[in-house]
C-alpha beads as a LAMMPS data file, in Angstrom:
LAMMPS data file: protein, C-alpha beads

246 atoms
245 bonds

1 atom types
1 bond types

-500.0 500.0 xlo xhi
-500.0 500.0 ylo yhi
-500.0 500.0 zlo zhi

Masses

1 110.0

Atoms # bond

1 1 1 -204.900 265.806 -343.029
2 1 1 -207.174 265.861 -339.673
3 1 1 -207.230 262.129 -339.821
4 1 1 -203.520 262.055 -340.045
5 1 1 -203.125 264.298 -337.062
6 1 1 -205.747 262.397 -335.007
7 1 1 -203.622 259.240 -335.753
8 1 1 -200.455 261.089 -334.879
9 1 1 -201.912 262.212 -331.519
10 1 1 -203.206 258.802 -330.726
11 1 1 -199.767 257.174 -331.340
12 1 1 -197.763 259.631 -329.169
13 1 1 -200.290 259.397 -326.283
14 1 1 -199.865 255.441 -326.443
15 1 1 -196.221 255.816 -326.653
16 1 1 -196.230 258.204 -323.503
17 1 1 -198.628 255.955 -321.572
18 1 1 -196.682 252.810 -322.258
19 1 1 -193.402 254.379 -321.109
20 1 1 -194.804 255.569 -318.181
21 1 1 -196.020 252.197 -316.612
22 1 1 -193.992 250.483 -314.084
23 1 1 -192.166 247.256 -315.017
24 1 1 -192.213 245.703 -311.446
25 1 1 -194.366 244.412 -308.690
26 1 1 -194.458 244.292 -305.043
27 1 1 -193.074 240.726 -304.992
28 1 1 -189.574 242.062 -306.473
29 1 1 -189.455 245.514 -305.258
30 1 1 -190.769 247.154 -301.600
31 1 1 -188.926 250.278 -300.993
32 1 1 -188.621 251.022 -297.098
33 1 1 -190.385 254.142 -296.040
34 1 1 -187.327 256.363 -294.528
35 1 1 -189.474 259.316 -293.354
36 1 1 -190.246 260.349 -289.854
37 1 1 -193.005 258.872 -287.826
38 1 1 -195.811 261.344 -288.200
39 1 1 -198.525 261.191 -285.169
40 1 1 -201.678 261.303 -286.963
41 1 1 -205.543 262.114 -286.750
42 1 1 -208.500 260.107 -287.851
43 1 1 -211.028 262.846 -287.452
44 1 1 -214.249 261.174 -288.607
45 1 1 -217.473 263.377 -288.994
46 1 1 -218.130 265.931 -286.325
47 1 1 -220.811 268.640 -287.815
48 1 1 -220.904 271.505 -287.353
49 1 1 -217.278 271.540 -287.683
50 1 1 -215.695 271.660 -291.311
51 1 1 -212.614 269.262 -292.076
52 1 1 -210.568 272.524 -292.139
53 1 1 -211.586 273.404 -288.840
54 1 1 -210.817 269.953 -287.460
55 1 1 -207.434 270.082 -289.068
56 1 1 -206.515 273.432 -287.239
57 1 1 -207.300 271.740 -284.024
58 1 1 -205.369 268.644 -284.602
59 1 1 -202.566 270.260 -286.318
60 1 1 -202.468 273.895 -285.290
61 1 1 -202.907 276.937 -287.082
62 1 1 -200.488 279.583 -286.276
63 1 1 -202.289 282.320 -288.334
64 1 1 -205.326 281.733 -286.158
65 1 1 -203.345 281.364 -282.983
66 1 1 -204.250 277.487 -282.525
67 1 1 -201.575 275.433 -280.779
68 1 1 -203.263 272.142 -282.001
69 1 1 -202.659 268.803 -280.283
70 1 1 -199.412 267.493 -282.098
71 1 1 -200.674 265.789 -285.138
72 1 1 -198.440 265.565 -287.936
73 1 1 -200.598 263.529 -290.256
74 1 1 -204.269 262.824 -291.232
75 1 1 -206.185 260.022 -292.598
76 1 1 -209.147 261.216 -294.667
77 1 1 -211.185 259.265 -297.623
78 1 1 -211.954 260.075 -300.894
79 1 1 -214.494 257.293 -302.036
80 1 1 -215.963 256.913 -305.391
81 1 1 -219.608 257.588 -304.781
82 1 1 -218.519 260.801 -303.043
83 1 1 -216.504 262.176 -305.923
84 1 1 -219.298 260.822 -308.287
85 1 1 -221.720 263.004 -306.544
86 1 1 -219.378 266.358 -305.946
87 1 1 -216.642 266.120 -308.519
88 1 1 -213.287 264.778 -308.734
89 1 1 -211.611 268.140 -307.595
90 1 1 -214.206 268.999 -304.778
91 1 1 -211.929 268.198 -302.053
92 1 1 -208.690 269.609 -303.446
93 1 1 -208.888 272.984 -301.233
94 1 1 -209.289 270.746 -298.157
95 1 1 -206.267 268.616 -299.163
96 1 1 -204.325 271.526 -299.718
97 1 1 -205.200 273.295 -296.356
98 1 1 -204.050 270.151 -294.643
99 1 1 -200.787 270.713 -296.208
100 1 1 -200.887 274.261 -295.483
101 1 1 -201.230 273.404 -291.578
102 1 1 -198.019 270.964 -291.692
103 1 1 -199.979 267.265 -292.238
104 1 1 -197.835 265.511 -294.608
105 1 1 -197.202 261.848 -295.713
106 1 1 -201.030 261.409 -295.297
107 1 1 -202.920 258.339 -295.614
108 1 1 -206.332 258.476 -297.703
109 1 1 -208.589 255.764 -297.971
110 1 1 -210.065 254.715 -301.244
111 1 1 -212.449 252.249 -302.778
112 1 1 -216.433 252.247 -302.443
113 1 1 -218.019 252.488 -305.928
114 1 1 -220.293 254.582 -306.974
115 1 1 -223.594 253.082 -307.915
116 1 1 -222.849 253.484 -311.888
117 1 1 -219.455 251.950 -311.375
118 1 1 -220.515 249.000 -309.252
119 1 1 -220.658 245.232 -310.029
120 1 1 -224.295 244.114 -310.535
121 1 1 -223.170 240.482 -309.593
122 1 1 -224.838 239.029 -306.824
123 1 1 -222.332 236.441 -305.345
124 1 1 -224.608 235.862 -302.335
125 1 1 -228.301 235.763 -303.264
126 1 1 -230.041 239.141 -302.336
127 1 1 -226.604 240.994 -301.904
128 1 1 -225.090 242.999 -304.945
129 1 1 -221.280 243.120 -305.090
130 1 1 -219.454 246.100 -303.382
131 1 1 -216.589 245.885 -306.297
132 1 1 -216.018 247.724 -309.299
133 1 1 -217.080 246.941 -312.557
134 1 1 -214.521 245.382 -315.067
135 1 1 -211.856 244.486 -312.400
136 1 1 -210.457 241.702 -314.522
137 1 1 -210.293 243.451 -317.669
138 1 1 -206.931 245.160 -318.784
139 1 1 -205.641 247.899 -316.720
140 1 1 -204.054 249.800 -319.629
141 1 1 -205.208 250.221 -323.234
142 1 1 -202.453 252.084 -324.886
143 1 1 -204.098 255.215 -325.016
144 1 1 -207.519 254.316 -326.370
145 1 1 -210.114 257.142 -325.906
146 1 1 -207.454 259.715 -324.740
147 1 1 -206.725 258.142 -321.520
148 1 1 -204.120 256.001 -320.175
149 1 1 -206.318 253.521 -318.291
150 1 1 -208.782 250.982 -319.694
151 1 1 -212.013 252.925 -319.493
152 1 1 -213.929 249.761 -318.883
153 1 1 -212.084 248.796 -315.876
154 1 1 -213.696 251.322 -313.352
155 1 1 -211.495 250.761 -310.404
156 1 1 -208.352 251.346 -312.554
157 1 1 -210.347 254.699 -313.994
158 1 1 -211.213 255.678 -310.307
159 1 1 -207.852 255.037 -308.870
160 1 1 -205.987 256.769 -311.646
161 1 1 -208.139 259.884 -311.532
162 1 1 -208.064 260.091 -307.729
163 1 1 -204.026 259.520 -307.342
164 1 1 -203.519 261.775 -310.266
165 1 1 -205.328 264.577 -308.618
166 1 1 -204.511 264.050 -305.135
167 1 1 -200.842 262.731 -304.499
168 1 1 -199.209 265.937 -303.762
169 1 1 -201.133 265.478 -300.366
170 1 1 -201.072 261.848 -299.944
171 1 1 -198.108 259.128 -299.564
172 1 1 -200.179 256.047 -298.257
173 1 1 -203.350 254.845 -300.161
174 1 1 -205.256 252.640 -298.134
175 1 1 -207.148 250.278 -300.302
176 1 1 -210.617 250.093 -298.469
177 1 1 -211.128 250.440 -295.049
178 1 1 -211.833 247.502 -292.957
179 1 1 -211.126 244.872 -295.639
180 1 1 -211.453 241.879 -293.134
181 1 1 -214.795 243.106 -291.554
182 1 1 -216.635 240.029 -290.928
183 1 1 -220.604 240.585 -291.360
184 1 1 -221.598 237.228 -289.758
185 1 1 -219.537 238.188 -286.612
186 1 1 -218.775 234.217 -286.239
187 1 1 -216.380 233.129 -288.862
188 1 1 -213.588 235.295 -288.811
189 1 1 -212.404 234.842 -284.941
190 1 1 -212.860 230.946 -285.678
191 1 1 -209.900 228.693 -285.006
192 1 1 -208.486 226.403 -287.605
193 1 1 -211.431 223.415 -287.898
194 1 1 -214.136 225.780 -286.633
195 1 1 -217.274 226.172 -288.684
196 1 1 -216.853 228.321 -291.979
197 1 1 -213.377 229.551 -290.206
198 1 1 -211.394 231.729 -292.581
199 1 1 -208.154 229.435 -292.064
200 1 1 -209.362 226.674 -294.123
201 1 1 -212.183 228.489 -296.023
202 1 1 -212.117 231.830 -298.208
203 1 1 -214.335 234.360 -296.507
204 1 1 -217.706 233.981 -298.144
205 1 1 -219.299 236.768 -299.981
206 1 1 -222.320 236.480 -297.845
207 1 1 -220.089 237.432 -294.819
208 1 1 -216.870 239.434 -296.123
209 1 1 -216.957 243.138 -296.498
210 1 1 -216.928 242.740 -300.626
211 1 1 -219.959 240.684 -300.859
212 1 1 -217.813 239.126 -303.381
213 1 1 -215.148 236.476 -303.743
214 1 1 -212.129 237.505 -301.656
215 1 1 -209.774 237.282 -304.677
216 1 1 -211.418 240.307 -305.999
217 1 1 -210.013 242.317 -303.341
218 1 1 -206.284 240.902 -304.242
219 1 1 -207.315 242.100 -307.641
220 1 1 -207.856 245.701 -306.610
221 1 1 -204.351 245.569 -304.606
222 1 1 -202.730 244.533 -307.995
223 1 1 -204.477 247.270 -309.800
224 1 1 -203.841 250.163 -306.934
225 1 1 -200.158 248.944 -307.208
226 1 1 -199.707 249.416 -311.009
227 1 1 -201.599 252.532 -311.233
228 1 1 -200.126 254.126 -308.403
229 1 1 -196.405 253.389 -308.844
230 1 1 -197.253 254.599 -312.183
231 1 1 -198.078 258.009 -311.278
232 1 1 -196.177 258.389 -307.931
233 1 1 -193.348 255.783 -307.509
234 1 1 -192.811 257.209 -304.286
235 1 1 -196.190 256.508 -303.006
236 1 1 -197.249 253.473 -301.050
237 1 1 -200.333 251.132 -301.306
238 1 1 -201.399 249.847 -297.860
239 1 1 -204.173 247.415 -296.306
240 1 1 -205.517 248.525 -293.384
241 1 1 -207.813 246.752 -290.571
242 1 1 -207.669 243.156 -291.535
243 1 1 -208.917 242.213 -288.410
244 1 1 -208.298 238.731 -287.818
245 1 1 -205.294 236.528 -287.913
246 1 1 -207.275 234.210 -290.181

Bonds

1 1 1 2
2 1 2 3
3 1 3 4
4 1 4 5
5 1 5 6
6 1 6 7
7 1 7 8
8 1 8 9
9 1 9 10
10 1 10 11
11 1 11 12
12 1 12 13
13 1 13 14
14 1 14 15
15 1 15 16
16 1 16 17
17 1 17 18
18 1 18 19
19 1 19 20
20 1 20 21
21 1 21 22
22 1 22 23
23 1 23 24
24 1 24 25
25 1 25 26
26 1 26 27
27 1 27 28
28 1 28 29
29 1 29 30
30 1 30 31
31 1 31 32
32 1 32 33
33 1 33 34
34 1 34 35
35 1 35 36
36 1 36 37
37 1 37 38
38 1 38 39
39 1 39 40
40 1 40 41
41 1 41 42
42 1 42 43
43 1 43 44
44 1 44 45
45 1 45 46
46 1 46 47
47 1 47 48
48 1 48 49
49 1 49 50
50 1 50 51
51 1 51 52
52 1 52 53
53 1 53 54
54 1 54 55
55 1 55 56
56 1 56 57
57 1 57 58
58 1 58 59
59 1 59 60
60 1 60 61
61 1 61 62
62 1 62 63
63 1 63 64
64 1 64 65
65 1 65 66
66 1 66 67
67 1 67 68
68 1 68 69
69 1 69 70
70 1 70 71
71 1 71 72
72 1 72 73
73 1 73 74
74 1 74 75
75 1 75 76
76 1 76 77
77 1 77 78
78 1 78 79
79 1 79 80
80 1 80 81
81 1 81 82
82 1 82 83
83 1 83 84
84 1 84 85
85 1 85 86
86 1 86 87
87 1 87 88
88 1 88 89
89 1 89 90
90 1 90 91
91 1 91 92
92 1 92 93
93 1 93 94
94 1 94 95
95 1 95 96
96 1 96 97
97 1 97 98
98 1 98 99
99 1 99 100
100 1 100 101
101 1 101 102
102 1 102 103
103 1 103 104
104 1 104 105
105 1 105 106
106 1 106 107
107 1 107 108
108 1 108 109
109 1 109 110
110 1 110 111
111 1 111 112
112 1 112 113
113 1 113 114
114 1 114 115
115 1 115 116
116 1 116 117
117 1 117 118
118 1 118 119
119 1 119 120
120 1 120 121
121 1 121 122
122 1 122 123
123 1 123 124
124 1 124 125
125 1 125 126
126 1 126 127
127 1 127 128
128 1 128 129
129 1 129 130
130 1 130 131
131 1 131 132
132 1 132 133
133 1 133 134
134 1 134 135
135 1 135 136
136 1 136 137
137 1 137 138
138 1 138 139
139 1 139 140
140 1 140 141
141 1 141 142
142 1 142 143
143 1 143 144
144 1 144 145
145 1 145 146
146 1 146 147
147 1 147 148
148 1 148 149
149 1 149 150
150 1 150 151
151 1 151 152
152 1 152 153
153 1 153 154
154 1 154 155
155 1 155 156
156 1 156 157
157 1 157 158
158 1 158 159
159 1 159 160
160 1 160 161
161 1 161 162
162 1 162 163
163 1 163 164
164 1 164 165
165 1 165 166
166 1 166 167
167 1 167 168
168 1 168 169
169 1 169 170
170 1 170 171
171 1 171 172
172 1 172 173
173 1 173 174
174 1 174 175
175 1 175 176
176 1 176 177
177 1 177 178
178 1 178 179
179 1 179 180
180 1 180 181
181 1 181 182
182 1 182 183
183 1 183 184
184 1 184 185
185 1 185 186
186 1 186 187
187 1 187 188
188 1 188 189
189 1 189 190
190 1 190 191
191 1 191 192
192 1 192 193
193 1 193 194
194 1 194 195
195 1 195 196
196 1 196 197
197 1 197 198
198 1 198 199
199 1 199 200
200 1 200 201
201 1 201 202
202 1 202 203
203 1 203 204
204 1 204 205
205 1 205 206
206 1 206 207
207 1 207 208
208 1 208 209
209 1 209 210
210 1 210 211
211 1 211 212
212 1 212 213
213 1 213 214
214 1 214 215
215 1 215 216
216 1 216 217
217 1 217 218
218 1 218 219
219 1 219 220
220 1 220 221
221 1 221 222
222 1 222 223
223 1 223 224
224 1 224 225
225 1 225 226
226 1 226 227
227 1 227 228
228 1 228 229
229 1 229 230
230 1 230 231
231 1 231 232
232 1 232 233
233 1 233 234
234 1 234 235
235 1 235 236
236 1 236 237
237 1 237 238
238 1 238 239
239 1 239 240
240 1 240 241
241 1 241 242
242 1 242 243
243 1 243 244
244 1 244 245
245 1 245 246
């Protein structure tokens, strides 16, 4: 009887997970954002101020008598390495505070794997990849292990959990910050035909921000789109800080 019940639960989970997945991609569907422009704040790290204090100064807090400076949105981050150390829900009260003081349709930077979830490959000798393990494994596994995502695809696992937890306070999910950063400081701005330029060549793992083939970043965008649209179809996947025309 116990075996039968476990099998039945697994089947129900698999069916519900399969039904939840989106059946479109960004090549076919891009829903325009029809909300208001909301002037934002990228607050940075300013000890001894807490993030709630900075939000009060940016947005105002009537209960404390702060007028604020007119910010209506905010751009925090939830990197995997941080959540691995402090816990997935550690920032929930802070994100709820943002909402309480009127910061809406926020941007959140995601990515940056914890050591346990980081790919061990060295695509450039002496430089470990900055990407997640298992990127090219399937995103979904029909509810195996009781989770909707494939547990071996560490980016899918991370992005599912963070979006599922914080989507009420976030509208735009920024996949990595400055994905176009050039660690050589030479190649990215070269014109076509220039040495190692990015018009004619893929950004090298020795100089790009991911220390991995640039196609792996494209893969993270595809995973993020599938997962985010499955959980919150009204949310958006965004790229920020491309940096160079090339």
